[in-house]
C-alpha positions in Angstrom: -14.4 -25.9 3.9 -10.8 -26.8 3.8 -8.9 -26.3 0.8 -6.1 -28.6 1.1 -7.0 -30.6 -2.1 -6.6 -27.2 -3.9 -3.0 -27.0 -3.1 -2.5 -26.4 -7.2 -5.6 -24.0 -7.5 -5.9 -21.8 -10.2 -2.9 -23.3 -12.3 -3.3 -22.6 -16.0 -0.7 -24.1 -19.0 3.0 -24.6 -17.7 4.8 -21.4 -18.0 6.7 -21.2 -21.0 10.5 -21.5 -20.8 11.7 -18.4 -22.1 9.4 -16.3 -19.1 11.2 -14.5 -17.0 9.3 -16.1 -13.8 8.4 -19.6 -13.5 4.4 -18.5 -13.6 1.7 -18.5 -15.9 -0.9 -15.8 -15.6 -3.1 -16.7 -18.6 -6.2 -18.5 -18.3 -6.8 -17.4 -14.7 -10.2 -16.3 -13.9 -13.6 -16.4 -15.2 -15.6 -14.2 -17.7 -18.8 -14.7 -15.3 -16.6 -12.7 -12.6 -15.8 -10.2 -14.5 -19.5 -9.6 -15.8 -20.2 -9.8 -12.2 -17.6 -6.7 -11.7 -19.0 -4.7 -14.4 -22.6 -5.1 -13.1 -21.7 -4.1 -9.5 -19.6 -1.0 -10.9 -22.2 0.0 -13.9 -25.3 -0.8 -11.5 -26.9 -2.9 -13.8 -27.9 -6.6 -13.7 -25.6 -9.5 -15.1 -28.3 -10.0 -17.8 -28.0 -6.4 -19.0 -24.4 -6.9 -19.0 -24.4 -10.0 -21.0 -27.0 -8.5 -23.5 -24.4 -5.9 -24.1 -21.1 -7.3 -23.7 -19.6 -10.4 -25.1 -16.9 -11.4 -22.8 -14.5 -14.1 -23.5 -11.2 -15.8 -22.4 -9.2 -16.8 -25.2 -5.8 -18.4 -25.3 -4.2 -15.7 -27.3 -5.1 -12.4 -29.3 -5.9 -12.0 -32.8 -2.9 -9.8 -33.7 0.8 -10.7 -33.1 2.5 -8.7 -30.3 4.9 -5.8 -30.9 8.5 -6.1 -30.3 8.2 -4.0 -27.2 5.8 -6.4 -25.1 7.7 -9.0 -23.2 4.6 -11.1 -22.9 1.6 -13.0 -24.4 -1.0 -11.3 -22.0 -3.5 -9.1 -24.1 -6.9 -8.4 -25.0 -8.8 -7.9 -28.1 -11.8 -5.4 -28.6 -14.3 -4.8 -31.4 -17.9 -4.5 -32.1 -19.6 -7.8 -33.0 -23.1 -9.2 -33.2 -24.6 -5.8 -31.8 -22.2 -6.3 -28.9 -19.2 -4.9 -27.5 -16.8 -7.9 -27.5 -14.0 -8.0 -25.5 -11.9 -11.3 -25.3 -8.4 -11.6 -23.3 -5.9 -14.0 -21.7 -6.8 -13.9 -18.1 -10.2 -12.4 -16.1 -7.9 -9.5 -15.2 -6.8 -8.8 -18.7 -10.5 -9.0 -19.8 -11.4 -6.7 -16.8 -8.8 -4.6 -18.2 -10.2 -4.5 -21.7 -13.3 -3.7 -20.5 -12.7 -0.8 -18.2 -10.4 0.7 -21.4 -13.2 0.3 -23.5 -15.4 2.5 -20.6 -12.7 5.0 -20.6 -11.7 5.6 -24.1 -15.3 5.1 -25.5 -17.5 6.5 -22.9 -15.7 9.0 -20.7 -15.9 6.7 -17.3 -13.0 6.4 -14.9 -12.6 4.2 -11.7 -11.3 5.3 -8.4 -10.9 4.3 -4.7 -14.0 5.1 -2.9 -12.2 7.7 -0.7 -11.1 9.7 -3.8 -14.3 10.2 -5.4 -14.8 6.5 -6.2 -16.0 5.7 -10.1 -17.6 8.2 -12.3 -19.9 6.0 -14.7 -22.8 7.1 -16.8 -24.3 4.1 -18.9 -25.4 5.5 -22.2 -28.6 5.0 -23.9 -26.4 2.8 -26.6 -23.0 1.7 -26.3 -20.5 3.2 -28.8 -19.3 0.9 -31.3 -15.4 0.0 -31.5 -14.9 0.8 -35.4 -11.8 -0.8 -35.8 -10.5 -4.0 -33.9 -8.0 -3.1 -31.3 -5.4 -5.7 -29.6 -3.3 -4.3 -27.0 -0.6 -6.5 -25.4 1.1 -5.9 -21.6 4.7 -4.6 -21.7 5.6 -6.7 -18.8 3.4 -9.4 -17.2 3.1 -7.9 -13.8 1.0 -5.4 -12.3 1.5 -5.5 -8.8 -0.2 -3.6 -5.8 0.3 -3.4 -2.0 2.7 -3.0 1.1 2.5 -5.2 4.2 2.0 -2.0 6.4 -1.2 -1.0 4.0 -3.0 -3.5 5.6 -2.9 -1.3 8.8 -2.8 2.2 7.5 -5.7 1.7 4.9 -7.5 -1.7 4.9 -7.4 -2.2 8.9 -11.0 -1.6 9.1 -12.0 -2.5 5.8 -15.3 -5.5 5.7 -15.9 -7.5 2.6 -18.0 -4.5 1.0 -15.2 -2.6 1.0 -12.8 -5.2 -0.1 -15.1 -5.9 -3.0 -14.9 -2.5 -4.0 -11.2 -2.6 -3.8 -10.8 -5.7 -6.0 -13.2 -4.3 -8.4 -10.9 -1.2 -8.8 -7.8 -3.4 -8.9 -9.4 -5.5 -11.7 -10.4 -2.6 -13.6 -7.3 -1.2 -13.5 -5.1 -4.6 -14.6 -3.7 -5.3 -11.2 -3.0 -9.0 -11.7 -0.7 -9.7 -8.3 -1.8 -8.4 -4.8 -0.3 -9.3 -1.5 -2.9 -10.6 0.6 -2.0 -10.2 4.4 -5.4 -10.5 6.0 -6.3 -12.9 8.9 -3.3 -14.9 9.4 -3.1 -14.7 12.9 -6.2 -17.2 13.3 -7.4 -20.4 13.1 -9.6 -21.8 10.0 -13.0 -23.6 10.7 -13.2 -27.3 11.4 -14.0 -29.4 8.0 -15.2 -33.1 8.0 -15.1 -35.8 5.4 -15.9 -39.5 5.7 -16.1 -38.8 9.7 -12.3 -37.8 9.8 -12.4 -33.9 11.3 -9.6 -31.7 10.9 -9.1 -27.9 12.1 -6.9 -26.0 10.0 -5.0 -23.0 12.0 -2.6 -20.3 10.8 0.0 -18.4 13.4 -1.9 -18.9 16.9 -2.4 -22.3 16.4 0.8 -23.0 14.9 2.3 -21.6 17.8 0.0 -23.3 20.2 1.4 -26.7 18.8 4.8 -25.5 20.3 3.7 -24.7 23.6 2.9 -21.1 23.3 -0.7 -20.3 25.1 -3.5 -18.0 23.6 -2.7 -15.3 26.2 1.3 -15.4 25.3 0.5 -15.1 21.8 -2.3 -12.1 21.9 -0.1 -10.2 24.3 2.9 -10.6 21.7 0.8 -9.5 18.9 0.0 -5.8 18.1 -3.6 -4.5 18.5 -5.8 -4.3 15.4 -4.3 -1.2 14.2 -0.8 -2.3 13.9 -0.7 -6.0 13.1 1.6 -4.9 10.2 4.7 -4.4 12.4 4.1 -7.7 14.5 4.0 -9.9 11.5 7.5 -9.3 10.6 9.2 -5.7 11.9 10.3 -6.7 15.2 7.6 -4.3 16.9 5.1 -6.3 19.6 2.5 -5.6 22.0 1.5 -2.1 20.6 -2.0 -1.4 21.9 -2.2 -4.3 24.4 -1.3 -2.3 27.6 -1.7 1.3 27.6 -4.5 1.8 30.0 -8.4 1.0 30.3 -9.1 1.3 26.5 -6.1 -1.1 25.6 -6.1 -5.1 25.4 -4.3 -8.1 23.8 -5.5 -8.7 20.3 -8.8 -10.2 20.7 -9.9 -13.8 19.7 -13.1 -12.4 18.1 -11.0 -10.2 15.8 -8.8 -12.7 14.5 -11.6 -15.3 13.3 -13.4 -12.5 11.9 -10.3 -11.5 9.9 -10.0 -15.0 9.0 -13.2 -15.5 7.7 -12.7 -12.1 5.7 -9.3 -13.3 4.0 -11.4 -16.5 3.0 -14.0 -14.2 1.3 -11.3 -11.9 -0.4 -9.2 -14.6 -1.8 -12.4 -16.3 -3.2 -13.3 -13.2 -5.2 -9.6 -12.2 -6.3 -9.3 -16.0 -7.8 -12.5 -15.9 -9.7 -11.3 -12.6 -11.2 -7.8 -13.9 -12.2 -5.9 -12.1 -9.5 -2.7 -13.9 -8.1 -2.8 -13.6 -4.2 0.6 -13.4 -2.6 0.2 -15.0 0.8 2.6 -14.5 3.8 4.8 -17.2 5.1 6.6 -17.8 8.3 9.9 -15.5 8.4 11.6 -16.1 11.5 9.7 -14.0 14.1 8.8 -15.6 17.2 7.0 -14.9 20.8 9.7 -14.4 23.3 8.5 -17.4 25.3 10.1 -19.3 22.7 13.6 -19.2 24.3 12.2 -21.3 27.3 10.4 -23.6 25.3 13.1 -24.2 22.8 16.0 -23.6 24.8 18.6 -25.4 22.3 17.2 -23.4 19.2 19.1 -20.6 17.9 17.0 -17.7 18.7 18.3 -13.9 19.2 18.8 -14.0 22.7 17.7 -10.1 23.5 14.9 -7.8 22.2 12.5 -9.6 19.7 12.8 -13.0 19.2 14.2 -14.0 15.7 14.9 -17.6 14.8 17.8 -18.2 12.6 16.9 -20.0 9.1 19.4 -22.5 9.5 17.9 -23.8 12.6 15.9 -27.0 12.0 13.2 -25.7 14.0 12.6 -23.0 11.5 11.7 -25.5 8.8 9.7 -27.3 11.3 7.4 -24.0 12.3 7.1 -23.3 8.3 5.9 -26.6 7.5 3.0 -26.3 10.1 2.3 -23.0 9.0 2.3 -23.3 5.3 0.4 -26.6 5.3 -2.4 -25.0 7.7 -2.5 -22.0 5.7 -3.0 -23.7 2.1 -5.3 -25.9 4.0 -7.4 -23.3 5.0 -6.9 -20.8 1.7 -5.4 -22.7 -1.0 -2.5 -21.4 -2.7 -1.7 -19.4 -5.8 2.0 -20.4 -5.2 3.6 -16.9 -4.6 4.6 -16.3 -1.0 6.1 -12.9 0.4 8.5 -12.8 3.4 11.4 -10.5 4.3 11.8 -10.8 7.8 15.3 -9.1 8.0 13.7 -5.5 7.3 16.3 -3.7 8.5 19.2 -6.1 8.0 20.1 -6.0 11.7 17.6 -8.4 12.9 18.4 -12.0 14.5 18.9 -14.7 11.8 19.3 -12.8 8.6 21.9 -10.4 9.9 25.3 -11.5 8.5 29.0 -9.8 7.6 29.4 -9.1 4.0 32.9 -10.3 2.5 35.4 -7.6 2.8 36.7 -7.7 -0.9 37.5 -4.4 -2.3 34.6 -3.4 -4.6 36.6 -1.3 -7.2 38.1 -4.9 -7.9 34.5 -5.6 -9.4 34.3 -4.9 -13.0 31.3 -6.9 -14.0 28.5 -8.8 -11.9 30.4 -12.3 -12.4 33.6 -10.8 -10.5 31.5 -10.1 -7.4 31.8 -13.2 -5.0 29.1 -15.0 -3.0 28.7 -14.4 0.7 28.1 -17.9 1.7 26.2 -16.6 5.0 23.5 -14.6 2.9 23.3 -17.6 0.6 22.9 -19.8 3.3 20.3 -18.3 5.0 18.2 -17.5 1.7 18.5 -21.1 0.7 17.2 -22.1 3.9 14.2 -19.9 3.7 13.3 -20.8 0.2 13.6 -24.5 1.1 11.2 -24.3 3.9 8.8 -22.8 1.6 9.5 -25.1 -1.0 9.2 -28.5 0.8 5.4 -27.5 1.1 4.8 -26.1 -2.2 7.4 -27.3 -5.3 6.0 -24.3 -7.4 6.7 -21.8 -4.7 7.7 -18.4 -6.0 9.2 -15.8 -3.2 8.4 -12.3 -3.6 10.7 -9.8 -1.6 10.4 -6.6 -0.7 13.6 -4.8 -1.4 13.4 -2.2 1.1 16.4 -3.5 2.9 19.0 -3.1 0.1 18.3 1.0 0.3 21.5 2.7 1.4 23.9 -0.2 0.9 27.2 0.4 -0.9 29.1 -1.7 -3.4 30.7 -3.4 -0.4 27.7 -5.3 0.3 26.9 -6.5 -3.2 28.2 -10.1 -2.1 25.5 -10.3 0.3 23.1 -9.5 -2.2 24.6 -11.8 -4.8 24.4 -14.5 -2.2 20.9 -13.7 -1.4 19.4 -13.6 -4.6 21.2 -16.5 -6.0 20.4 -19.1 -3.4 16.6 -19.5 -4.8 16.2 -21.3 -7.9 16.1 -19.0 -10.9 12.6 -17.8 -12.2 11.4 -18.3 -8.5 12.6 -15.1 -7.0 11.1 -12.1 -7.4 12.5 -8.7 -6.1 10.3 -5.9 -5.5 12.1 -2.7 -6.5 10.0 -0.4 -4.0 11.2 3.3 -4.3 12.5 3.6 -7.9 10.5 6.7 -8.4 12.9 8.2 -6.2 15.9 6.1 -5.2 16.1 2.6 -7.6 18.2 0.0 -6.6 18.3 -2.3 -9.9 20.4 0.4 -11.8 23.1 1.1 -9.0 26.7 -0.2 -9.3 26.9 -0.5 -12.7 23.8 -2.2 -13.3 25.1 -5.2 -10.9 21.8 -4.9 -9.1 20.0 -8.2 -8.3 22.3 -9.8 -10.4 19.6 -10.9 -13.2 17.2 -11.4 -10.8 13.4 -11.1 -12.1 12.3 -7.4 -10.4 9.1 -5.4 -10.2 9.9 -1.5 -11.1 7.6 -0.1 -8.3 6.9 3.0 -6.5 6.4 3.5 -2.7 4.4 6.5 -3.3 2.9 7.2 0.1 4.1 7.0 3.5 2.0 6.7 6.5 -1.2 7.0 4.4 -0.9 10.7 4.5 -3.5 12.8 2.5 -1.0 15.3 0.6 -0.7 16.0 -3.0 2.7 14.5 -4.5 4.2 12.2 -7.1 6.1 13.3 -10.3 4.0 11.8 -13.5 7.2 12.8 -16.1 9.1 10.1 -13.7 6.5 7.5 -14.2 6.5 8.5 -18.1 10.3 8.0 -18.5 11.9 6.1 -15.4 10.2 2.8 -15.9 10.7 2.7 -19.9 14.2 3.5 -19.5 14.4 0.1 -17.1 12.4 -1.7 -20.1 15.3 -0.6 -22.5 18.1 -1.2 -20.4 17.4 -4.5 -18.7 15.7 -7.6 -19.7 14.8 -8.7 -16.3 11.9 -6.1 -15.4 9.1 -8.6 -14.6 6.5 -5.9 -14.0 5.6 -2.4 -12.4 3.3 -1.9 -9.6 3.0 0.2 -6.4 3.9 -0.6 -2.6 2.4 2.4 -0.8 2.4 2.6 2.9 -1.3 3.8 2.4 -4.1 4.4 -0.4 -6.9 6.7 -0.6 -4.8 10.0 -2.1 -3.5 11.5 -5.6 -5.9 9.6 -8.0 -4.2 11.7 -10.6 -1.2 10.1 -9.9 -2.6 6.4 -9.3 -4.2 6.5 -12.6 -1.1 7.2 -14.7 0.7 4.4 -12.6 -2.0 1.4 -13.0 -1.6 1.7 -17.0 2.3 1.4 -16.6 2.5 -2.2 -17.6 0.4 -1.5 -20.7 2.2 1.3 -22.2 4.7 0.4 -25.0 6.5 3.9 -24.8 6.3 7.3 -23.0 3.0 9.4 -23.7 2.3 13.2 -24.3 1.6 14.0 -20.6 -0.8 17.1 -21.9 -2.9 14.9 -24.1 -3.1 12.3 -21.6 -4.0 14.9 -18.7 -6.9 16.2 -21.0 -8.4 12.8 -21.8 -8.1 12.3 -18.0 -10.1 15.3 -16.6 -12.8 14.0 -19.4 -13.0 10.9 -17.9 -12.7 11.9 -14.4 -15.9 14.4 -14.6 -17.7 12.9 -17.4 -17.3 15.6 -19.6 -15.3 18.2 -21.4 -14.2 21.0 -19.3 -11.4 23.2 -20.1 -10.9 25.1 -17.1 -10.5 21.5 -15.5 -7.9 20.4 -18.0 -6.0 24.0 -17.3 -6.2 23.3 -13.6 -4.5 19.6 -14.0 -2.4 21.6 -16.5 -1.2 23.8 -13.9 -0.9 20.8 -11.3 1.3 18.7 -13.8 3.7 22.5 -13.7 3.9 22.2 -9.5 2.6 19.6 -7.4 2.8 16.5 -9.8 6.0 17.8 -11.9 9.5 16.3 -12.0 11.8 19.1 -11.1 9.9 19.9 -8.0 9.7 16.4 -6.5 13.1 15.6 -7.4 14.3 19.0 -5.5 12.3 18.0 -2.5 13.5 14.3 -2.3 17.4 15.5 -2.4 16.7 18.2 0.2 14.6 16.8 2.5 16.3 13.2 2.3 14.2 10.7 0.4 10.8 9.6 1.6 10.9 12.2 4.0 9.9 15.0 1.6 6.3 13.0 1.1 5.3 13.1 4.6 2.9 15.5 5.4 4.4 17.8 7.2 3.0 21.4 7.6 1.5 24.0 10.1 -2.0 22.0 10.5 -0.6 19.0 12.2 2.9 20.7 13.1 4.5 20.9 16.7 5.9 24.4 17.6 8.3 22.7 19.9 9.3 20.4 17.1 10.3 16.9 16.4 10.9 14.5 13.2 7.5 14.6 11.5 6.0 17.4 13.4 8.2 20.0 12.0 6.7 21.8 8.4 9.1 21.8 5.5 9.1 24.2 3.0 6.7 24.1 0.0 8.7 22.0 -3.0 6.7 24.1 -5.7 5.4 27.4 -6.4 2.4 27.6 -4.1 0.7 30.4 -6.5 0.6 27.6 -9.2 -1.5 25.5 -7.1 -3.9 28.6 -6.2 -4.4 29.4 -9.6 -5.1 25.7 -10.1 -7.8 25.7 -7.2 -9.4 28.8 -9.3 -9.9 27.1 -12.2 -11.0 23.8 -10.5 -13.7 26.1 -9.0 -14.5 27.4 -12.2 -14.8 24.2 -13.8 -17.3 23.1 -10.8 -19.4 26.5 -11.4 -19.9 25.9 -15.1 -21.2 22.4 -14.7 -24.7 21.7 -14.0 -24.1 18.9 -11.4 -20.9 18.6 -9.5 -20.0 14.9 -9.5 -18.2 13.4 -6.6 -14.8 12.9 -8.4 -14.8 16.7 -8.7 -16.0 17.3 -5.3 -13.2 15.4 -3.5 -10.8 17.2 -6.2 -11.9 20.5 -5.3 -11.7 19.7 -1.5 -8.5 17.9 -1.9 -6.5 20.9 -4.0 -8.0 23.4 -1.4 -6.9 21.4 1.6 -3.3 21.3 -0.2 -3.5 25.0 -0.6 -4.6 25.5 3.0 -1.9 23.4 4.4 0.6 25.1 2.6 -0.4 28.4 3.5 -0.6 27.1 7.3 3.4 27.2 7.2 3.7 30.8 7.3 1.3 31.1 10.4 3.3 28.2 11.9 6.5 29.9 11.6 5.2 32.9 12.9 4.1 31.1 16.0 7.0 29.1 16.4 9.3 31.8 16.2 7.2 34.4 18.6 9.1 35.4 21.8 6.5 37.8 23.4 3.0 36.8 24.8 1.5 39.4 22.5 2.9 37.8 19.5 2.1 34.2 20.6 -1.3 35.3 20.9 -1.7 37.2 17.7 -0.1 34.6 15.6 -2.1 31.4 17.5 -5.2 33.4 16.8 -4.4 33.5 13.0 -3.3 29.7 13.2 -6.7 28.5 15.1 -8.9 30.6 12.4 -7.1 28.8 9.5 -7.7 25.3 11.5 -11.3 26.1 11.5 -11.7 26.8 8.1 -9.7 23.8 7.0 -11.9 21.7 8.9 -15.0 23.6 7.3 -13.7 22.6 4.1 -12.9 19.1 4.8 -16.3 18.7 6.2 -17.9 19.2 2.7 -16.6 15.9 1.7 -17.4 12.4 3.1 -14.1 11.2 1.6 -12.0 13.6 4.7 -14.1 12.6 7.6 -12.4 11.2 10.7 -15.5 9.7 11.6 -15.6 7.3 8.8 -12.5 5.9 9.9 -13.6 5.8 13.5 -17.1 4.3 12.7 -15.5 1.7 10.4 -13.4 0.5 13.4 -16.4 0.3 15.8 -18.7 -1.5 14.0 -16.3 -4.7 14.3 -17.3 -4.5 17.9 -20.5 -6.1 17.2 -22.3 -3.9 20.0 -20.0 -5.1 22.5 -19.1 -1.8 24.5 -15.4 -2.9 25.7 -14.5 -3.4 22.2 -15.9 -0.4 20.9 -13.8 1.5 23.1 -10.7 -0.5 22.3 -11.2 -0.6 18.4 -11.9 3.5 18.5 -8.8 4.1 20.8 -6.6 2.2 17.9 -8.3 4.2 15.3 -7.6 7.7 16.6 -4.3 6.9 17.9 -2.7 5.4 14.7 -3.7 8.5 12.7 -2.4 11.1 15.4 -0.1 10.0 18.0 0.5 6.6 16.6 1.3 4.4 19.5 -1.5 4.6 22.3 -0.5 6.9 25.1 -0.3 5.5 28.6 -2.0 7.7 31.2 0.6 10.0 33.1 3.3 9.9 30.5 5.5 12.4 29.7 6.9 11.5 26.6 5.5 11.1 22.9 6.4 8.3 20.5 9.1 9.3 17.9 6.6 8.3 15.4 3.8 10.7 16.6 2.0 12.2 13.6 4.0 9.8 11.0 0.5 8.7 9.8 -1.2 11.8 10.5 -4.3 12.6 8.2 -5.9 16.2 7.5 -9.4 14.4 8.3 -12.5 16.9 9.2 -12.8 16.3 13.3 -9.0 15.5 13.7 -8.1 19.0 12.1 -10.5 20.9 13.9 -10.4 18.7 17.2 -7.3 17.1 18.3 -4.9 19.3 16.5 -6.7 22.5 16.9 -6.7 21.5 20.8 -2.7 20.7 20.6 -2.4 24.4 19.3 -4.5 25.6 22.0 -2.3 24.0 24.9 0.9 25.9 23.4 -0.8 29.2 22.6 -2.0 29.2 26.3 1.1 28.0 27.7 3.9 29.6 25.8 6.1 31.5 27.8 7.3 35.1 26.7 10.9 34.2 26.0 12.6 31.3 24.2 14.8 30.8 27.4 12.0 28.8 28.9 11.6 26.3 25.9 12.9 23.4 28.0 10.4 23.9 31.0 7.5 24.3 28.3 8.3 21.1 26.5 8.2 18.9 29.8 4.9 20.6 30.7 3.6 20.3 27.1 3.8 16.6 26.8 2.2 16.4 29.8 -0.7 18.7 28.6 -0.8 16.9 25.4 -1.4 13.7 27.3 -4.2 15.2 29.0 -5.9 16.2 25.4 -5.3 12.9 24.2 -7.5 11.2 26.7 -9.9 14.1 26.8 -10.2 14.1 23.0 -9.8 10.1 22.6 
């Protein structure tokens, strides 16, 4: 079915004049869709849901909003007519209101499948709401996703897994999500009144300019690395690295297009706003020959200048076909100038002395930045006059005040209220408050965290920061449009994300000790003083502000979050392979693990949420203990010392692997099996998908037979999973231990041999 007629799908009333963004989130979604969600999560029929709950969308809530709320979005909760009545301004607000009731009155919790899943127990009688409750969003947007999450975590999702993810997002009040699946491929042919038309996205858009299917497939990355060929100048990964590699299969592109169609249909029924990708200038290099007069970068990845007429022409075809396939919610994401050094987005900032700028008004506008941003937005707006541009703000990191003209030129080029900046790393290095609050020059922004890099499995995150920094932003500027998260990968740290997803609804900081006690009650479905003690200790260590900030500053920003410890370390060193010191008192985490074990021993039945937390905390403790073993092994200079230290490390790796095997959340086999099923029984595709799955979570880039070097991204996305710790990483240690020389003088010779041997083990293991 084609959706061109649904260009303005999902529009509610016109956004109010005083809103921060030219968009109205109210009125979206349906009560029926939320009832279906509750039926899935509570494992009841929809008839049972309607017999217990009265779910309604309403234009406004009963009580006036508090002064702290910057939005009219809200929910009402009460008991009426023998039912729990929830009414709200949108489907997502309705889902959040129902979830708030289930958490607060029924001790339930909602988490990702690989972090224990939902903890639900349907009572024989639903508790009554004694006094009517009204809650407002403090800011209108609750955002989630990163362009790379679609590779690090969602690469192998089928619709059943997406359905579970969308249910989780709705229950947590997330109303704006990045929707990056399936953009490589064509839609289906639709016919009406004897006229047929095929709607197509990237591949067919480029076909229309003379790019062949083979050229497109060779330019695109493989299935596990698509995020980086969609706009970050990394192309052809997984296409040519031995028998298991191949260009991106057409069958994969088509299945992903169909999957995106299902995702969008479900998300819109719930009231979510899906942010679609647009063309951002990155082209197959053959365009240099096909369009010799176009202003395309001459070397390296091919980037088309946004000022070139070809840019608008490609954008028009791309957006028309994308909207024809999928409809639109009028939100689009593009940030093709990812590191501000690529192609058409690069420009020289004005050289005016920063010291002369005493107010935002004093900062001049860089004409190059203005022109390129204006051209990029015009190319979107020409097809969709209601277009809102969402931009990932990672590129601004590290800029000095001398670059403020570039930023001002860029953000001022788009009509007011139609440009929203995602300030991605606010928990560690916010941009909005730099340069005397010049940042973004009044442009609406989302206070966001980039909490996890590479989808690593380590425990990390400062709850005290979440409990203070967003409210400081709310109080200091009127330009906070929302809160959110842009993690590179999910499936970790449910304690952290449970607090984070509530931020848009909190009016002020909370008592973290009380919040933690309530969280453990909801997480496990029963009161447990031992569990409360465990997470109280984690709040003082793993999740404390002081220790996190110390790590961030001492280790250099996001490097602190990397899962760099002895379990996955390389004794010969490397950027992501060398363990860094623990940033918290490990003895406190050990005491927390003991308390959590005591909590489990006191329960008649261990819920999956507790099983996950037990294994995860144990993994965290043992991974930090492994650093001591690693140091002994890496510093050993005699054969005897290498053998002794190596034996300790190998035994620990086996212990960790056994622990990880006790929870389905930590099985590498799950990730691999999810990849292989997309082959639909085709042996060649099975080998290809499995190679991609195994590579991304270890060496990152597939290794070419005979290679003597490893990619600099090796271990960037490493996972401490059963089978991977006891398999690949243990084999890598065995290689080192067997071949390690008795003296550090032979390290260079060993390094060359070890890279060759790593390749051999890679081929054997994969």
